[in-house]
Phi, psi and omega in degrees: 000314180298321180296319180294318181296318178299317180296319181296314180296319179299317180297321180295317179299318179299317180298318180295316179298317179298318180296319179297312180298320180297318179295318179297315180298319180296317179296320179297316179298319180294317179298316179298318180296320179294319178298315180298317180296320179296314179299316180297320180295319179296319178298315182297323182282336182285319182264151002286154178223142178261131179236131179265123182276185187292343179260007179085007178282134178266120182250127180263121176261111183286329180208173183298129175293127182254336182231111187244134172246128180252129183254012181212131182307319181296321177296321179296316180296320178296314182300316178295319180297332178277356179087027183257012185304323182287347180264348182281125182247352180199143179220183176261171178297337184267359179277086189259355181223139354289179184302326181300331181295330180290344179271352180280151177299145182260145175257012179111195179277206177294334169274081189288159178271109184302318182297323178294318179302311181295324181296333179284354177052053182283156169252354173214129174243121179271100181264188185217144184300330183296337182241009187298317182289320181299321186249028182303315180294320180296318179296324179295320178295322178296317178295323178296338179267012171099005181258148171274132176255115180258112181272103183281142185295153174281130186263115177248008179201170176299318181298322177296320179297319177298321180297321177299315180297318180296320182297311180293322178297321179294319182291334187249012182060042179234036182295320180298316179296319180297316180296325179294319179295316180298316180299319180296317178297314182300318180295319180290320178297319180296321178297320178292318179298320179296319179292323181291337182297340180284348180287122181289155183304319182288346180260358181292140184253150175265127188245132174251116176261119182257103182286323178225131185284176179301153008274343179262089187271125177240143178221186183239134177255196179290164182081019177229157181289337175293321176298319179296323176299314182298317179294323181297324180273009175067046175235170177259139173274121182303329180254023186289353178271000179239168189253137169079203180269128194234144172259131183238149168279159178299319181300316181291322179297317180297323182296341180282343175049057181290151177279332182224137174246124175248118183242143175272322174042066181307132175084358179250154169281169180297318179299319180294319181295316179295317180297322180296317180292318180298333184274355183287127178300132178093341183281353181293346179273351183283129181307322181297324179285317180299320184263005181052048174255065178240125183225145175266134179242155182288116184298322182294316185293319184269349183254349180257116181281075182225203183297341182269015179305322182294326176294323179295313182290329176294319179295319177298314182298315180297325182283317185281317181233069183300326182292335182269319191255332183285133179287142181285000000 
């Protein structure tokens, strides 16, 4: 009798546990379905939406873009930061960050392959103002195949970069995420500016940023986000009296007598980049060379106006004023 009763009770407990798990699973399924329905409802209520591109063209997005091709590394970084990685179906050879972007199919370099872009059947192509005129006909063909082409603005300042993030966020229903990223960057930039304010006028350094090394030397003047970075860390831009991206002769560069040289030196290690600058005839008179204040900086981080702007300005600050900014 006891054996029978024990078996009966055990069976009853199993039935109750099974019923509980079934109820829990059912509730979980219902919650997931409700969440999915809510998200879908939010998407439905958000679209259609009108987005104004960098040329003032108003683009109407009838529904959420599901297949995105990015034609510019900065746009790719923004898209990933907004949580759009699973929607990206094509990138360029230069879209190296984040690592997941390197696993996406490529449409070629900045001179993209039009047929490849169309073959990916995108409903959104993230283009860039810097190439809009060159590829006007190609963009028209892409639009004729049913995709919206969003020409994102060229960023020459932090505010321009924020505008790019907002534009992409608006088109993809990721405005909240874009605003959160912008707020975080602004707070970090302000913290760096506050720290830089302690640098006395007589201690401020003149900085030469070398985007491309000799013999064709390029640097940055005012009206660029790199110039804004230099000003934010309370330093002088050696080429700050001129506008935009500039080509300099070696003689003219030497005449600026910078205290610090920051080089991107594509394809070189830091030791190779420093050695190359030290070996240039005539550069031995430059204070940065005399005091060995030559540093290599990451070209991607400081040259792409995207979510990693704060990393770029932090790297500049650490290199120019290590005693002020580097943590002990």
